[in-house]
Steps between C-alpha positions, in 0.01 A plus 500: 500500500577870536819630345728681747842658533654416838681756713686330787560713810810409704705770672326787324180536703371826356287629213701812417826509302508120468696418185372152415144586603517800265619279214236235573222760510575601142301182432138438592369255761795513738458251783713604802634210705675474836639174640566431865788274405512182710868458412574824687239497776577148619858607581390778736545404864238717669128476434477859629728638229419870463621499142226257401240723666646801319482324161153361574367848580659652190351224284154560646537871421596418140205262470263773618650745249448252216144428610427872488592471131261209443784250508666299779830350610553126463671396824647152534659311787713241321823467306531723191504207258182348648329839497569558133393147410167574669461838331587346162221247546244776569606770253642534153830670589656701218806632690644557848675812630713552812790707629857374533640357820866426565508251789600138427165345598308764304710443186446124521126550564462740208684271259267215599194714425645633173571140389148390599338767283752452220384140462151639448640754251398783733753786524632628835615861528715628784602858580736699719313665787662477845831663404617782273784295347529123485709208377766639262375858478765629742824307445869575448632592156611136453144377564573352842282591801625751755593355838600832663221739586653843426581441130161326463328801654683742271412299188140461624462878533672555167247269333210667679609842377482374140129427521169609642335267752191358331184458706240246393146628551346157560232655720359679191426176310287311751201499267678217315468261794305177458143561612381244752310452823723510811712189548498321832837526669664294774500637854831557673418200721451287187856571394623390842561831677344718766396856438741732681382851571793733450537845357724501195712813443347757269574466129486878456840652429589731789685783326630646826660169606652442158641856484663459841598135449878518545463698823261258668549157338760370748317576824263218598315703764394750232221429254737602225475231230237467229352166625419426135696175477201270555317681218799466269526132590142421400465761229222698664687811386672571170881505496481750213296742711740459792815547291352817351430631852852406615654678200316816589553492877807309621809340349571284807154349484545437128827318573322265741252411227793430268650267766173304479540457124870420536426207733216381274737484207770328709243231580395479135858466368637295793213281631755294698494774768179353643704207632865604472720795576548737208873477579565121499791527747259606771316170487802356682458720809499282811175613658441416866120477453422489872125423510453649847657828388282498189188457713602790728561717194159408359324585825689826558681375810864559401580759768569759229205744517506624138506138374223392735283800417527421129416133539205572728366760258530245219328224699213723607439709189664334198702816446857592586673829432762464226792626711407247769475222239865565419604500867309181590627317191858601570465387861372155405761433234804669656449505879336160519652344186166357393447427132329790320253252349350440847429870545381544143246220546373650827453844344320330208246359746443826683542803273180641356701647213705184447651498153741219416750712310527785754498268801768278350704801388480663843601186688789423267610864528510471881681165489755640248418212265298700247576723206624844601473391864646657813863377555519203740702702754233772525285396793229723643532579870143489639594760763648743248200455273273575796700811591474628143145407407303458825684742726217542750395132489153592373482208257652260753262600779203457268580133436712391799286576806753352743791706362740610779323281757609186682277297271697590187746223400876532490661502152525146360841584356749777573545741208882527487541122530230435237647751258848351528362145464304592188797666329727205582242248377442681171870564446598141578240359262578736215876453531465122519293487182736729309807290584 
């Protein structure tokens, strides 16, 4: 049996500046592994999921890169525990390396694998890679986690200024890979999905967009955002490279990257948010949960053009502009009084850049149930948002072809009535609980 060190790819699908890969490659005979995890894939509703095609393509690119080095990528379609049992029966494993994850399922999965190897007296090493600061690295002076963004952001920047960002030149150590003939890998059909041909956004940092970010970021008709979120989600770019670029070019863009880390750490410290409101009182809101209204919202048939444009863009492309995400989420939770968890789950199905922490944080922000959320009485007016951010209806006309025609539906709820109803419902529930 050949002796190998395992490197386990997860959401870090790149060769450059990959922390755990760098550490693993300090050893010889590194066997890279990727697992199409049945526990995750079997929960996906669509067999045409573009995210699976994106990952599959990235994995094939990695495999080719390894084969150019005389190695290969061991690709499995199974559960992680079964995969490592199989590998352990074929190879003499001396250690396993991977990068940290912070989501509840990932933590449970990783602990299972660590325990499996521990029983075999094989060490597991895990490293920080997808964030700049993690766990308790940015906390209050009393050791408790921040739950308000602004003081977290200030402390985050303070900590960053104390140190130099370290890059890990993993791409320079590829000669230490395990030498092998190419492994056979499962087809995308074998893992239960169809290949979807779609053009992923570029992973190249567009300096012009980042420099001008605060001037263009709120206008959905303008191509004014970085479109890097899918690459951050799956680790096809380095967060350290991106933070360095943001530091040099634009403070507003840097702040958005800090929001990402803030929500990741909220999820890490308060895993209950996946099921419950961060503010427990808000779990007593008396949602209407009208299924017909929910279906019209999903289809982009609410009679509010900015809402409908956003939902149709999401359904067709898997992308939605961040400003429009806020407006559509506010509309569902406040205008329609539908539980934020319904909207969160729908976005989770559809968003190419779906990330549990940011999606949950954004929805709880809109519903006023989250940490540092919008006050319950602040309710976006779709018309005012349109007037401010899509003045000439360019975005709306792109996605709502029947806009301003007889075919376009009437609003499913009147704004003034819905706003008043939402405020009364929230107020009544919160006052009742406090009594």
